[in-house]
FINURO-558809 format. One record per residue (C-alpha): residue number from 1; y, z, x. Coordinates in Angstrom, 1 decimal. Layout:
BEGIN
<NUM, <Y, Z, X>>
...
//
This chain:
BEGIN
<1, <-87.1, 31.7, 86.3>>
<2, <-86.2, 34.3, 83.7>>
<3, <-82.5, 33.8, 84.5>>
<4, <-82.8, 30.0, 84.2>>
<5, <-84.6, 30.2, 80.9>>
<6, <-82.0, 32.7, 79.5>>
<7, <-79.1, 30.4, 80.5>>
<8, <-80.9, 27.4, 79.0>>
<9, <-81.5, 29.2, 75.8>>
<10, <-78.0, 30.4, 75.6>>
<11, <-76.7, 26.9, 76.1>>
<12, <-78.9, 25.5, 73.3>>
<13, <-77.9, 28.3, 70.9>>
<14, <-74.2, 27.8, 71.7>>
<15, <-74.6, 24.1, 71.0>>
<16, <-76.2, 24.8, 67.7>>
<17, <-73.3, 27.1, 66.7>>
<18, <-70.8, 24.5, 67.8>>
<19, <-72.5, 21.9, 65.7>>
<20, <-72.0, 24.2, 62.7>>
<21, <-68.3, 24.6, 63.3>>
<22, <-68.2, 27.5, 65.8>>
<23, <-68.4, 31.2, 65.4>>
<24, <-65.1, 32.5, 66.8>>
<25, <-66.7, 33.2, 70.2>>
<26, <-64.5, 32.3, 73.2>>
<27, <-66.1, 32.4, 76.6>>
<28, <-64.9, 31.9, 80.2>>
<29, <-68.2, 31.8, 82.1>>
<30, <-69.1, 30.7, 85.6>>
<31, <-72.8, 29.5, 85.5>>
<32, <-73.8, 31.6, 88.5>>
<33, <-72.3, 34.8, 87.2>>
<34, <-75.0, 37.5, 86.7>>
<35, <-72.8, 40.1, 84.9>>
<36, <-70.9, 39.7, 81.7>>
<37, <-68.8, 41.8, 79.4>>
<38, <-68.5, 41.2, 75.6>>
<39, <-65.5, 42.3, 73.6>>
<40, <-65.3, 42.7, 69.8>>
<41, <-61.8, 42.6, 68.3>>
<42, <-60.7, 43.5, 64.8>>
<43, <-58.1, 40.8, 64.6>>
<44, <-56.8, 38.2, 67.0>>
<45, <-53.8, 37.8, 69.4>>
<46, <-51.4, 37.8, 66.4>>
<47, <-52.1, 41.5, 66.1>>
<48, <-50.1, 43.5, 68.7>>
<49, <-53.0, 46.1, 68.7>>
<50, <-55.7, 43.6, 69.5>>
<51, <-53.6, 41.5, 71.9>>
<52, <-53.1, 44.7, 74.0>>
<53, <-56.8, 45.0, 74.3>>
<54, <-57.3, 41.3, 75.0>>
<55, <-54.8, 41.2, 77.8>>
<56, <-56.4, 44.2, 79.5>>
<57, <-59.9, 42.8, 79.0>>
<58, <-59.0, 39.5, 80.7>>
<59, <-57.1, 41.3, 83.5>>
<60, <-59.9, 43.7, 84.2>>
<61, <-62.7, 41.0, 84.2>>
<62, <-60.6, 38.7, 86.4>>
<63, <-60.0, 41.5, 88.9>>
<64, <-63.6, 42.7, 88.9>>
<65, <-64.9, 39.1, 89.1>>
<66, <-67.1, 39.2, 86.1>>
<67, <-67.7, 36.9, 83.2>>
<68, <-66.1, 37.5, 79.8>>
<69, <-66.8, 36.7, 76.1>>
<70, <-65.0, 37.8, 73.0>>
<71, <-65.3, 37.7, 69.3>>
<72, <-62.2, 38.0, 67.1>>
<73, <-61.6, 38.7, 63.4>>
<74, <-64.6, 41.0, 63.2>>
<75, <-64.2, 43.4, 60.3>>
<76, <-65.3, 47.0, 60.2>>
<77, <-68.7, 46.1, 58.6>>
<78, <-72.2, 44.9, 59.6>>
<79, <-70.3, 41.9, 61.0>>
<80, <-69.7, 44.2, 64.0>>
<81, <-73.4, 44.8, 64.5>>
<82, <-74.1, 41.0, 64.2>>
<83, <-71.3, 40.2, 66.7>>
<84, <-72.8, 42.7, 69.2>>
<85, <-76.3, 41.1, 68.8>>
<86, <-74.9, 37.6, 69.4>>
<87, <-73.0, 38.7, 72.4>>
<88, <-76.2, 40.1, 73.9>>
<89, <-78.8, 37.5, 72.7>>
<90, <-76.6, 34.4, 72.9>>
<91, <-74.0, 35.2, 75.5>>
<92, <-76.1, 37.5, 77.7>>
<93, <-73.6, 40.4, 77.9>>
<94, <-74.5, 43.5, 79.8>>
<95, <-71.7, 45.7, 78.3>>
<96, <-70.2, 45.5, 74.8>>
<97, <-66.8, 46.9, 73.9>>
<98, <-65.3, 47.2, 70.3>>
<99, <-61.7, 48.1, 69.6>>
<100, <-61.5, 49.5, 66.1>>
<101, <-62.3, 52.9, 64.6>>
<102, <-64.4, 51.4, 61.8>>
<103, <-66.6, 49.5, 64.2>>
<104, <-68.2, 52.7, 65.5>>
<105, <-71.2, 53.2, 63.2>>
<106, <-72.2, 49.5, 63.4>>
<107, <-71.9, 49.5, 67.2>>
<108, <-74.0, 52.6, 67.4>>
<109, <-76.7, 50.8, 65.4>>
<110, <-76.7, 48.1, 68.0>>
<111, <-76.8, 50.6, 70.8>>
<112, <-80.0, 52.1, 69.3>>
<113, <-81.6, 48.6, 69.2>>
<114, <-80.6, 47.7, 72.8>>
<115, <-81.0, 50.7, 75.0>>
<116, <-80.6, 48.7, 78.2>>
<117, <-77.1, 47.5, 77.2>>
<118, <-74.0, 49.8, 77.6>>
<119, <-71.8, 50.1, 74.5>>
<120, <-68.2, 51.4, 74.7>>
<121, <-65.8, 51.9, 71.8>>
<122, <-62.2, 52.8, 71.4>>
<123, <-60.8, 55.6, 69.2>>
<124, <-64.2, 56.7, 68.0>>
<125, <-65.4, 60.3, 67.6>>
<126, <-69.2, 60.3, 67.5>>
<127, <-70.4, 59.6, 71.1>>
<128, <-70.2, 63.2, 72.3>>
<129, <-72.5, 64.4, 69.5>>
<130, <-74.7, 61.2, 69.0>>
<131, <-76.9, 61.8, 72.0>>
<132, <-77.2, 58.2, 73.0>>
<133, <-77.1, 57.6, 76.7>>
<134, <-75.8, 54.0, 76.3>>
<135, <-73.0, 54.7, 73.8>>
<136, <-69.5, 55.9, 74.9>>
<137, <-66.1, 56.6, 73.4>>
<138, <-62.7, 56.1, 75.1>>
<139, <-59.1, 56.7, 74.3>>
<140, <-55.9, 57.9, 76.0>>
<141, <-53.3, 60.6, 75.7>>
<142, <-51.0, 58.1, 73.9>>
<143, <-49.3, 61.1, 72.2>>
<144, <-47.5, 61.5, 75.5>>
<145, <-46.3, 57.9, 75.4>>
<146, <-45.2, 58.4, 71.8>>
<147, <-43.3, 61.5, 72.8>>
<148, <-41.5, 59.6, 75.5>>
<149, <-40.6, 56.8, 73.0>>
<150, <-39.4, 59.5, 70.7>>
<151, <-37.1, 60.8, 73.4>>
<152, <-35.6, 57.4, 73.6>>
<153, <-35.2, 57.4, 69.8>>
<154, <-33.5, 60.8, 69.8>>
<155, <-31.0, 59.7, 72.5>>
<156, <-30.1, 56.7, 70.3>>
<157, <-29.5, 59.0, 67.4>>
<158, <-27.3, 61.2, 69.5>>
<159, <-25.3, 58.1, 70.5>>
<160, <-24.9, 57.1, 66.9>>
<161, <-23.7, 60.7, 66.0>>
<162, <-21.2, 60.7, 68.9>>
<163, <-19.9, 57.3, 67.8>>
<164, <-19.4, 58.5, 64.3>>
<165, <-21.8, 56.0, 62.9>>
<166, <-23.8, 58.8, 61.3>>
<167, <-23.5, 62.5, 61.0>>
<168, <-26.0, 64.9, 62.5>>
<169, <-27.4, 65.5, 59.0>>
<170, <-28.0, 61.7, 58.6>>
<171, <-30.2, 61.5, 61.7>>
<172, <-33.2, 60.4, 59.7>>
<173, <-35.9, 58.2, 61.2>>
<174, <-38.5, 56.1, 59.4>>
<175, <-42.1, 55.5, 60.4>>
<176, <-44.5, 52.9, 59.1>>
<177, <-48.1, 54.1, 59.4>>
<178, <-51.4, 52.4, 58.6>>
<179, <-53.6, 55.2, 57.3>>
<180, <-53.5, 59.0, 57.1>>
<181, <-55.9, 59.4, 59.9>>
<182, <-55.5, 61.9, 62.7>>
<183, <-54.8, 59.1, 65.2>>
<184, <-51.7, 58.1, 63.1>>
<185, <-50.7, 61.7, 62.3>>
<186, <-50.9, 62.6, 66.0>>
<187, <-48.8, 59.6, 66.9>>
<188, <-46.0, 60.0, 64.4>>
<189, <-45.8, 63.8, 65.0>>
<190, <-45.5, 63.4, 68.8>>
<191, <-42.9, 60.7, 68.3>>
<192, <-40.9, 63.0, 66.0>>
<193, <-41.2, 65.9, 68.5>>
<194, <-39.9, 63.7, 71.3>>
<195, <-36.9, 62.8, 69.2>>
<196, <-36.4, 66.4, 68.2>>
<197, <-36.4, 67.6, 71.8>>
<198, <-33.1, 65.9, 72.3>>
<199, <-31.7, 65.6, 68.8>>
<200, <-32.4, 68.9, 67.0>>
<201, <-31.2, 67.7, 63.6>>
<202, <-33.6, 64.8, 63.3>>
<203, <-35.9, 64.4, 60.3>>
<204, <-38.4, 61.6, 59.5>>
<205, <-39.9, 59.9, 56.5>>
<206, <-43.3, 58.2, 56.7>>
<207, <-44.7, 55.4, 54.6>>
<208, <-48.3, 54.1, 54.8>>
<209, <-49.5, 50.6, 54.2>>
<210, <-53.3, 51.2, 53.9>>
<211, <-53.9, 48.5, 56.5>>
<212, <-53.9, 48.2, 60.2>>
<213, <-52.4, 44.8, 60.0>>
<214, <-50.4, 43.5, 57.0>>
<215, <-47.1, 41.9, 58.1>>
<216, <-45.7, 41.7, 54.6>>
<217, <-46.5, 45.3, 53.6>>
<218, <-45.2, 46.6, 57.0>>
<219, <-42.0, 44.7, 56.5>>
<220, <-41.6, 46.0, 53.0>>
<221, <-42.3, 49.6, 54.1>>
<222, <-39.7, 49.4, 56.8>>
<223, <-37.1, 47.9, 54.4>>
<224, <-37.8, 50.7, 51.9>>
<225, <-37.3, 53.3, 54.6>>
<226, <-34.0, 51.7, 55.7>>
<227, <-32.9, 51.6, 52.0>>
<228, <-33.8, 55.3, 51.8>>
<229, <-31.4, 56.2, 54.6>>
<230, <-33.5, 55.9, 57.7>>
<231, <-31.3, 54.8, 60.6>>
<232, <-34.1, 54.1, 63.1>>
<233, <-37.7, 52.9, 62.6>>
<234, <-40.9, 53.2, 64.5>>
<235, <-44.5, 52.4, 63.6>>
<236, <-48.2, 52.7, 63.9>>
<237, <-49.1, 49.4, 62.5>>
<238, <-50.0, 46.2, 64.2>>
<239, <-47.7, 43.3, 63.1>>
<240, <-44.1, 42.2, 63.6>>
<241, <-43.3, 43.2, 60.0>>
<242, <-41.4, 46.4, 60.8>>
<243, <-39.6, 45.1, 63.9>>
<244, <-38.5, 42.0, 62.0>>
<245, <-37.1, 44.1, 59.2>>
<246, <-35.1, 46.1, 61.8>>
<247, <-33.7, 43.1, 63.5>>
<248, <-32.7, 41.6, 60.1>>
<249, <-30.9, 44.8, 59.1>>
<250, <-29.6, 45.7, 62.6>>
<251, <-31.5, 49.0, 62.7>>
<252, <-32.7, 50.3, 66.0>>
<253, <-36.5, 50.0, 66.5>>
<254, <-39.1, 51.6, 68.7>>
<255, <-42.3, 49.4, 68.5>>
<256, <-45.9, 50.0, 69.6>>
<257, <-48.3, 48.1, 71.8>>
<258, <-45.8, 45.9, 73.5>>
<259, <-42.3, 44.7, 73.8>>
<260, <-40.7, 42.9, 70.8>>
<261, <-37.6, 42.1, 72.9>>
<262, <-38.0, 38.3, 72.6>>
<263, <-37.9, 38.5, 68.8>>
<264, <-35.7, 41.5, 68.4>>
<265, <-33.1, 41.5, 71.2>>
<266, <-30.5, 43.4, 69.3>>
<267, <-32.6, 46.3, 68.0>>
<268, <-35.7, 46.8, 70.2>>
<269, <-35.4, 49.9, 72.4>>
<270, <-38.8, 50.6, 74.0>>
<271, <-42.5, 50.6, 73.2>>
<272, <-45.4, 52.8, 74.2>>
<273, <-48.9, 51.5, 74.6>>
<274, <-52.3, 52.3, 76.0>>
<275, <-53.1, 50.1, 79.0>>
<276, <-56.9, 49.6, 78.7>>
<277, <-57.2, 47.9, 82.1>>
<278, <-58.1, 51.1, 84.0>>
<279, <-60.9, 52.0, 81.6>>
<280, <-62.3, 48.5, 81.5>>
<281, <-62.5, 48.4, 85.3>>
<282, <-64.2, 51.9, 85.3>>
<283, <-66.6, 50.8, 82.6>>
<284, <-67.5, 47.6, 84.4>>
<285, <-67.9, 49.3, 87.8>>
<286, <-70.2, 52.0, 86.4>>
<287, <-72.4, 49.5, 84.6>>
<288, <-72.6, 47.2, 87.7>>
<289, <-73.7, 50.1, 89.9>>
<290, <-76.0, 51.6, 87.3>>
<291, <-73.9, 54.8, 87.2>>
<292, <-73.3, 56.9, 84.2>>
<293, <-70.3, 56.0, 82.0>>
<294, <-68.5, 59.1, 80.7>>
<295, <-69.6, 59.8, 77.1>>
<296, <-66.0, 60.5, 76.1>>
<297, <-63.3, 59.3, 78.4>>
<298, <-59.6, 60.1, 78.2>>
<299, <-57.0, 58.1, 80.0>>
<300, <-53.6, 59.6, 80.9>>
<301, <-50.2, 58.8, 82.3>>
<302, <-51.6, 59.6, 85.7>>
<303, <-54.5, 57.2, 85.4>>
<304, <-52.1, 54.4, 84.4>>
<305, <-53.5, 54.3, 80.9>>
<306, <-50.3, 55.5, 79.0>>
<307, <-47.3, 53.3, 79.7>>
<308, <-43.9, 52.3, 78.4>>
<309, <-42.4, 48.9, 78.4>>
<310, <-39.1, 48.4, 80.1>>
<311, <-36.2, 49.9, 78.2>>
<312, <-33.9, 47.4, 76.5>>
<313, <-30.6, 48.7, 77.9>>
<314, <-28.7, 46.4, 75.5>>
<315, <-29.9, 48.5, 72.5>>
<316, <-30.9, 51.9, 74.0>>
<317, <-28.5, 54.7, 74.6>>
<318, <-26.9, 55.1, 78.0>>
<319, <-29.0, 57.2, 80.3>>
<320, <-32.3, 56.5, 78.5>>
<321, <-34.1, 55.2, 81.6>>
<322, <-33.1, 58.3, 83.7>>
<323, <-34.1, 60.7, 80.9>>
<324, <-37.4, 59.1, 80.3>>
<325, <-38.2, 59.4, 84.1>>
<326, <-37.3, 63.1, 83.9>>
<327, <-39.4, 63.9, 80.9>>
<328, <-42.3, 61.8, 82.3>>
<329, <-42.3, 64.0, 85.4>>
<330, <-42.3, 67.1, 83.3>>
<331, <-45.3, 65.9, 81.3>>
<332, <-47.1, 65.2, 84.6>>
<333, <-46.4, 68.6, 86.1>>
<334, <-47.2, 70.4, 82.8>>
<335, <-43.7, 71.9, 82.3>>
<336, <-43.6, 70.0, 79.0>>
<337, <-46.4, 70.0, 76.5>>
<338, <-46.1, 67.7, 73.6>>
<339, <-47.5, 70.0, 71.0>>
<340, <-46.0, 73.3, 72.2>>
<341, <-46.1, 75.4, 69.1>>
<342, <-42.7, 76.9, 70.0>>
<343, <-41.1, 73.6, 69.1>>
<344, <-42.5, 73.1, 65.6>>
<345, <-43.5, 74.9, 62.5>>
<346, <-45.8, 74.4, 59.5>>
<347, <-44.5, 75.9, 56.2>>
<348, <-41.9, 77.7, 58.2>>
<349, <-44.5, 79.5, 60.4>>
<350, <-45.4, 79.1, 64.0>>
<351, <-49.1, 78.6, 64.4>>
<352, <-51.1, 80.8, 66.8>>
<353, <-54.6, 79.4, 65.9>>
<354, <-56.0, 76.2, 64.4>>
<355, <-59.6, 75.0, 63.9>>
<356, <-59.8, 71.3, 64.1>>
<357, <-62.5, 68.8, 63.1>>
<358, <-63.6, 67.7, 66.6>>
<359, <-67.4, 67.4, 66.3>>
<360, <-68.4, 64.6, 63.9>>
<361, <-70.1, 65.5, 60.7>>
<362, <-70.1, 63.9, 57.3>>
<363, <-68.3, 66.9, 55.7>>
<364, <-65.4, 66.7, 58.2>>
<365, <-65.7, 70.4, 58.8>>
<366, <-63.3, 72.2, 61.1>>
<367, <-65.3, 73.4, 64.2>>
<368, <-63.1, 73.9, 67.3>>
<369, <-60.2, 76.2, 68.1>>
<370, <-57.5, 73.9, 69.6>>
<371, <-54.5, 76.2, 70.2>>
<372, <-54.5, 78.0, 73.5>>
<373, <-51.6, 79.9, 75.0>>
<374, <-49.1, 78.5, 72.5>>
<375, <-50.1, 74.9, 72.8>>
<376, <-52.1, 72.6, 70.5>>
<377, <-54.3, 70.8, 73.1>>
<378, <-54.8, 67.3, 71.8>>
<379, <-57.5, 65.1, 73.5>>
<380, <-58.9, 68.1, 75.4>>
<381, <-62.1, 68.5, 73.4>>
<382, <-62.6, 64.8, 72.7>>
<383, <-60.7, 61.6, 73.6>>
<384, <-59.9, 60.5, 70.0>>
<385, <-57.0, 62.4, 68.4>>
<386, <-57.6, 65.4, 66.1>>
<387, <-54.1, 66.6, 65.4>>
<388, <-54.0, 66.3, 61.6>>
<389, <-51.3, 68.9, 60.7>>
<390, <-48.3, 68.0, 58.6>>
<391, <-45.4, 69.8, 60.3>>
<392, <-41.9, 70.7, 59.0>>
<393, <-39.2, 68.0, 59.3>>
<394, <-41.5, 65.1, 58.4>>
<395, <-41.8, 63.9, 54.8>>
<396, <-44.7, 61.7, 53.7>>
<397, <-43.4, 59.3, 51.0>>
<398, <-47.0, 58.3, 50.0>>
<399, <-50.3, 60.0, 50.8>>
<400, <-52.8, 57.8, 49.0>>
<401, <-54.1, 56.0, 52.1>>
<402, <-56.8, 57.4, 54.3>>
//
C-alpha cells in the first residue's frame, strides 16, 4: 500500500510540475521498478563534461536494470539541495549523484536530512572527514590519462620538429583551463609531463577562463594561445570552443571528455576521459544490497575508469598508438609514475617533501606528506586531486581565477 501511495503521489506532483511548464527533470521509469537513481548535472549534453557523466549514467542504469532520473542545468547553489529533495520526494530515488565540485556542500545538507538515502559526489574532498555514513566522494586517476594524452602531444611535436615545421625551441603547447583548482593544475601538469617524457624541449602556456563552460571564452583563450606561438592546444574546459579554434587555425588539438573527431577531423589527435560507468555500477550494486559504499573511491586504468578515445591517425604522429600502449603498460606495472620528482623541478629544485591540503578545512591548511620515495602520490590519500604545485616549464598567463 505504501508503494502504491508513493507512486500515486509522485504522479500527481509530476503532473503539477508539467502544468507549470516542467522542471528540467527527465525520467525513464518502469512502473514496477522498486529502485531508482537520481543524477544532478551542472549543465546539459552540450557540455562535454556533463555528457560524459550522462552517457555513463544511462549505460550503468540500463545494465543494472534500475530506473533513472536526471536534473540538468543545476548550478552550484542551493538549487542542488532543492534538486536532490525533488529527486527523493517526487521521483522516489534511492541514490543521488551530483557531478560538480561546487555541488558538494549542498548535497551534504541533503544527506543530513535524508539519512536513509545514499549520496555520491564527483570531485569532492569532504566525505572522508565529514563523518556521514551516507555521503561519498569519487574520482579517478585521470592524471594518468592526461599523461598518456600528453605523450601523444609530445610525439606530434617531435614530428613537427623533424619535418622542420618548428624548431625544438618552438615546441610550445597551450592549455585552456577553467579555474586554478588542484584538479585543473594536476591535469595540465600531468599532460605537460607526458609530453616532456618524449619531447624534452617542450614548454607550455596556460590561460584560464574562470568558467567550467563558456564556449566563447574558451575559443578566445585558445586563439590567444595560438597567437602567442603555441603550436598545439589542450584543455580542461567543457565546450567545443578550444577544439573549434584549433580546427579553424589548423593547429593540433588534444581534447578532453570525448572525441571531437567529427567536428575537427584535421586537428583532433586523442582525448582522455573518466569513464564513470564502473563507479555507477558499483554504487548501485552496493546500495541495492545494503552494503557500504566506499567513503572515498578512486577509479584507475585497471578498473576501466581512465580511458582514451581512439587515436586519430590522420592527425597524430606515426607510431602514436604503439607508444601509448607501451606507456599504458608501464603505468599499470608501476615502472612509470606520472609525478616522479626526478622528471620535474620547482624553482630549479627537485622536491623531496611536500605537505598537501588533503583533509578539508576552511583555512585550506596543508596537512599530509605526499612525496614518498621520490614520487608525488596523487589520489593516494583521497580521490580528488591535490597536486597544486606550479612546476618549471609551465607559464600561467593569468592567475586571477580560482
